[in-house]
C-alpha positions as CSV (number, residue, x, y, z in Angstrom):
1,M,24.0,-2.2,-4.0
2,Q,20.9,-4.3,-3.6
3,Q,18.0,-3.0,-1.5
4,L,16.6,-5.5,1.0
5,K,12.8,-6.1,1.4
6,L,11.0,-4.2,4.2
7,F,9.0,-7.3,5.1
8,M,9.0,-10.8,3.9
9,C,5.8,-12.3,2.4
10,D,4.6,-15.8,2.2
11,N,1.7,-16.9,0.2
12,V,-0.7,-17.1,3.1
13,S,-0.3,-13.6,4.6
14,C,0.7,-11.5,1.6
15,K,-0.9,-10.4,-1.6
16,T,1.0,-8.7,-4.4
17,V,-0.2,-6.7,-7.4
18,N,1.9,-5.5,-10.3
19,I,0.3,-3.3,-13.0
20,E,2.5,-1.3,-15.4
21,S,4.5,1.1,-13.2
22,I,2.6,0.4,-10.0
23,A,3.5,-2.4,-7.6
24,A,1.9,-3.2,-4.2
25,A,2.6,-5.7,-1.5
26,F,-0.2,-6.1,1.0
27,R,0.4,-7.8,4.4
28,R,-2.2,-8.5,7.1
29,V,-1.0,-7.3,10.5
30,G,-4.2,-7.5,12.5
31,D,-7.9,-8.6,12.3
32,S,-8.8,-6.2,9.5
33,T,-5.6,-4.1,9.5
34,Y,-3.1,-4.3,6.6
35,E,0.2,-2.8,5.6
36,V,1.0,-2.1,2.0
37,I,4.2,-1.0,0.3
38,L,3.0,0.9,-2.7
39,E,5.6,1.7,-5.4
40,I,4.5,4.2,-8.1
41,N,7.4,4.7,-10.6
42,S,10.3,5.6,-8.2
43,N,8.2,6.7,-5.3
44,K,7.5,4.3,-2.4
45,F,4.9,4.6,0.3
46,L,4.4,2.6,3.4
47,I,0.7,2.7,4.2
48,L,-1.4,1.2,7.1
49,F,-5.1,0.8,6.5
50,Q,-8.1,-0.8,8.1
51,T,-11.1,-2.3,6.3
52,T,-14.7,-2.9,7.2
53,M,-17.2,-4.5,4.8
54,N,-15.2,-3.8,1.6
55,K,-14.5,-0.2,2.6
56,I,-11.4,1.5,3.9
57,E,-12.2,2.9,7.3
58,Q,-8.8,4.2,8.4
59,F,-5.9,5.2,6.1
60,E,-2.5,6.3,7.3
61,V,0.7,7.0,5.3
62,L,3.6,6.0,7.6
63,A,6.6,6.7,5.3
64,V,7.4,8.2,1.9
65,K,10.5,7.6,-0.1
66,G,10.9,10.0,-3.1
67,F,10.2,13.6,-4.0
68,V,6.5,13.9,-3.3
69,S,4.8,16.8,-1.5
70,V,2.0,15.1,0.4
71,S,-1.2,17.0,0.2
72,K,-4.8,16.2,0.9
73,N,-5.4,15.4,-2.9
74,I,-2.4,13.1,-2.9
75,L,-3.8,11.2,0.1
76,K,-7.2,10.9,-1.5
77,T,-5.6,9.6,-4.7
78,L,-3.4,7.1,-2.8
79,K,-6.5,5.9,-0.9
80,R,-8.3,5.3,-4.2
81,I,-5.3,3.5,-5.7
82,V,-5.0,1.2,-2.6
83,Y,-8.7,0.5,-2.6
84,K,-8.7,-0.5,-6.3
85,L,-5.6,-2.6,-6.0
86,Y,-6.8,-4.4,-2.8
87,F,-10.5,-5.0,-3.6
88,E,-10.5,-5.3,-7.4
89,Y,-7.3,-7.2,-8.2
């Protein structure tokens, strides 16, 4: 069975990053608001974040697929990963 994509990306509104076992697809949904599907190994996260002046102002994990217990440390790590992938790649 083949899994369908959650959202379709065109070159204008989407940015994708693939590094080793991490894949991210960023999509702009508002003025400075973005959705990202972050895949780390077999875990998937749907994240909504808002940026201001190269800084993440709001960060929200909307959905998680996989066996991950979401704690404050996991959220901080995800935020750092999303920041690095979006602003540095």
